[in-house]
SENU-253834 format. One record per residue (C-alpha): x, y negated, z; residue in three letters; residue number from 1. Coordinates in steps of 0.02 Angstrom, whole numbers, plus 50000, padded with zeros to 5 digits. Layout:
<recs>
<<X,Y,Z>,"ALA",NUM> ...
</recs>
This chain:
<recs>
<<56955,49727,51063>,"UNK",1> <<56960,49876,50944>,"UNK",2> <<57129,49957,50898>,"UNK",3> <<57181,50075,50760>,"UNK",4> <<57348,50162,50785>,"UNK",5> <<57445,50256,50653>,"UNK",6> <<57623,50313,50619>,"UNK",7> <<57720,50416,50493>,"UNK",8> <<57614,50371,50344>,"UNK",9> <<57754,50405,50217>,"UNK",10> <<57655,50327,50073>,"UNK",11> <<57682,50368,49930>,"UNK",12> <<57799,50512,49974>,"UNK",13> <<57670,50619,50066>,"UNK",14> <<57509,50543,49998>,"UNK",15> <<57461,50416,49866>,"UNK",16> <<57361,50316,49994>,"UNK",17> <<57291,50323,50169>,"UNK",18> <<57135,50430,50190>,"UNK",19> <<56969,50338,50175>,"UNK",20> <<56916,50365,50357>,"UNK",21> <<57076,50277,50412>,"UNK",22> <<57046,50131,50293>,"UNK",23> <<56868,50118,50360>,"UNK",24> <<56937,50110,50537>,"UNK",25> <<57064,49977,50486>,"UNK",26> <<56925,49871,50412>,"UNK",27> <<56831,49876,50578>,"UNK",28> <<56981,49845,50692>,"UNK",29> <<57038,49688,50780>,"UNK",30> <<57217,49752,50787>,"UNK",31> <<57309,49884,50685>,"UNK",32> <<57467,49963,50757>,"UNK",33> <<57590,50056,50644>,"UNK",34> <<57733,50146,50731>,"UNK",35> <<57849,50164,50581>,"UNK",36> <<57897,50275,50435>,"UNK",37> <<57802,50181,50301>,"UNK",38> <<57920,50236,50160>,"UNK",39> <<57865,50095,50042>,"UNK",40> <<57829,49909,50051>,"UNK",41> <<57663,49921,49959>,"UNK",42> <<57572,49993,50111>,"UNK",43> <<57643,49856,50223>,"UNK",44> <<57584,49724,50099>,"UNK",45> <<57410,49800,50092>,"UNK",46> <<57393,49818,50281>,"UNK",47> <<57452,49639,50307>,"UNK",48> <<57312,49581,50191>,"UNK",49> <<57177,49697,50256>,"UNK",50> <<57208,49704,50444>,"UNK",51> <<57143,49566,50555>,"UNK",52> <<57308,49579,50651>,"UNK",53> <<57453,49698,50621>,"UNK",54> <<57584,49749,50750>,"UNK",55> <<57714,49860,50668>,"UNK",56> <<57892,49925,50671>,"UNK",57> <<58006,50014,50550>,"UNK",58> <<58052,50198,50564>,"UNK",59> <<58202,50305,50524>,"UNK",60> <<58140,50339,50346>,"UNK",61> <<58116,50155,50306>,"UNK",62> <<58244,50070,50197>,"UNK",63> <<58320,49896,50201>,"UNK",64> <<58169,49811,50122>,"UNK",65> <<58053,49867,50264>,"UNK",66> <<58186,49838,50397>,"UNK",67> <<58204,49659,50334>,"UNK",68> <<58020,49627,50369>,"UNK",69> <<57987,49732,50524>,"UNK",70> <<58070,49744,50696>,"UNK",71> <<58134,49903,50776>,"UNK",72> <<58029,49865,50931>,"UNK",73> <<57871,49761,50943>,"UNK",74> <<57786,49695,51099>,"UNK",75> <<57620,49608,51122>,"UNK",76> <<57493,49566,51255>,"UNK",77> <<57316,49608,51200>,"UNK",78> <<57175,49554,51314>,"UNK",79> <<57292,49574,51464>,"UNK",80> <<57363,49744,51408>,"UNK",81> <<57551,49741,51382>,"UNK",82> <<57600,49854,51237>,"UNK",83> <<57760,49903,51151>,"UNK",84> <<57783,49994,50986>,"UNK",85> <<57936,50095,50932>,"UNK",86> <<57962,50234,50808>,"UNK",87> <<58074,50355,50903>,"UNK",88> <<58078,50398,51088>,"UNK",89> <<58197,50545,51083>,"UNK",90> <<58162,50724,51140>,"UNK",91> <<57999,50768,51225>,"UNK",92> <<58093,50827,51379>,"UNK",93> <<58118,50677,51493>,"UNK",94> <<58018,50560,51378>,"UNK",95> <<57912,50483,51516>,"UNK",96> <<58060,50444,51629>,"UNK",97> <<58166,50377,51485>,"UNK",98> <<58029,50266,51413>,"UNK",99> <<57975,50201,51584>,"UNK",100> <<58154,50142,51612>,"UNK",101> <<58161,50059,51439>,"UNK",102> <<57989,49978,51451>,"UNK",103> <<57962,49934,51635>,"UNK",104> <<57855,49782,51591>,"UNK",105> <<57732,49875,51479>,"UNK",106> <<57568,49966,51508>,"UNK",107> <<57564,50067,51347>,"UNK",108> <<57699,50125,51226>,"UNK",109> <<57644,50179,51052>,"UNK",110> <<57770,50283,50956>,"UNK",111> <<57786,50400,50807>,"UNK",112> <<57923,50505,50725>,"UNK",113> <<57870,50682,50775>,"UNK",114> <<57702,50683,50682>,"UNK",115> <<57636,50768,50839>,"UNK",116> <<57498,50683,50939>,"UNK",117> <<57551,50643,51117>,"UNK",118> <<57464,50560,51263>,"UNK",119> <<57547,50561,51433>,"UNK",120> <<57577,50444,51578>,"UNK",121> <<57744,50413,51664>,"UNK",122> <<57751,50409,51855>,"UNK",123> <<57768,50219,51841>,"UNK",124> <<57598,50210,51753>,"UNK",125> <<57667,50181,51577>,"UNK",126> <<57554,50273,51454>,"UNK",127> <<57643,50349,51303>,"UNK",128> <<57540,50380,51146>,"UNK",129> <<57587,50454,50976>,"UNK",130> <<57443,50456,50850>,"UNK",131> <<57521,50594,50743>,"UNK",132> <<57520,50567,50555>,"UNK",133> <<57371,50536,50440>,"UNK",134> <<57463,50603,50288>,"UNK",135> <<57592,50732,50343>,"UNK",136> <<57529,50849,50479>,"UNK",137> <<57687,50956,50482>,"UNK",138> <<57658,51096,50608>,"UNK",139> <<57493,51023,50669>,"UNK",140> <<57322,51092,50621>,"UNK",141> <<57261,50920,50565>,"UNK",142> <<57323,50753,50504>,"UNK",143> <<57276,50622,50633>,"UNK",144> <<57261,50440,50683>,"UNK",145> <<57198,50357,50840>,"UNK",146> <<57071,50226,50890>,"UNK",147> <<57049,50142,51058>,"UNK",148> <<56978,49987,51139>,"UNK",149> <<57053,49862,51257>,"UNK",150> <<56941,49790,51391>,"UNK",151> <<56999,49681,51535>,"UNK",152> <<57180,49735,51518>,"UNK",153> <<57143,49921,51508>,"UNK",154> <<57154,50045,51364>,"UNK",155> <<56987,50134,51351>,"UNK",156> <<56890,50244,51230>,"UNK",157> <<57050,50326,51163>,"UNK",158> <<57002,50445,51023>,"UNK",159> <<57114,50553,50913>,"UNK",160> <<57034,50571,50741>,"UNK",161> <<57065,50730,50643>,"UNK",162> <<57069,50713,50454>,"UNK",163> <<57029,50844,50324>,"UNK",164> <<57168,50938,50239>,"UNK",165> <<57147,50821,50091>,"UNK",166> <<57219,50683,50199>,"UNK",167> <<57383,50777,50218>,"UNK",168> <<57424,50841,50044>,"UNK",169> <<57589,50788,49968>,"UNK",170> <<57579,50663,49827>,"UNK",171> <<57581,50737,49653>,"UNK",172> <<57723,50688,49538>,"UNK",173> 
</recs>
């Protein structure tokens, strides 16, 4: 099972659309995960049509229209892997301990908010992953998204994809 994971897309505030390499990955994925901060319903509508399966949450920059259609937390079991998706996890300090207490029945927690890629494992075995942002790199050298596979209940082939600077330019008025 092939996954694409993204967060903090902020379309059309930070970019008019997702970068082509990300759309190509979406088209080849079995499941697309979006960890919030869409900014506009149009991207949600497009991903719902284009993705084979979408697991998504709203973020702190998403208004009432997105919050009406998306949960704050999503959970799913994918080929035996128990995942959760949230937008915010709080400060980096203590993140593993905090999230392990909040998601004791999960194997992987995907999150966003910081625009900073993150991949760590809590002492309980919970893996925490932030794919960064494909459109707003902030203090990072590259805009990013993530792909992975699920095989026999395990997350494998995790790859952070770096996008060109063109993928992180603000939208023009």
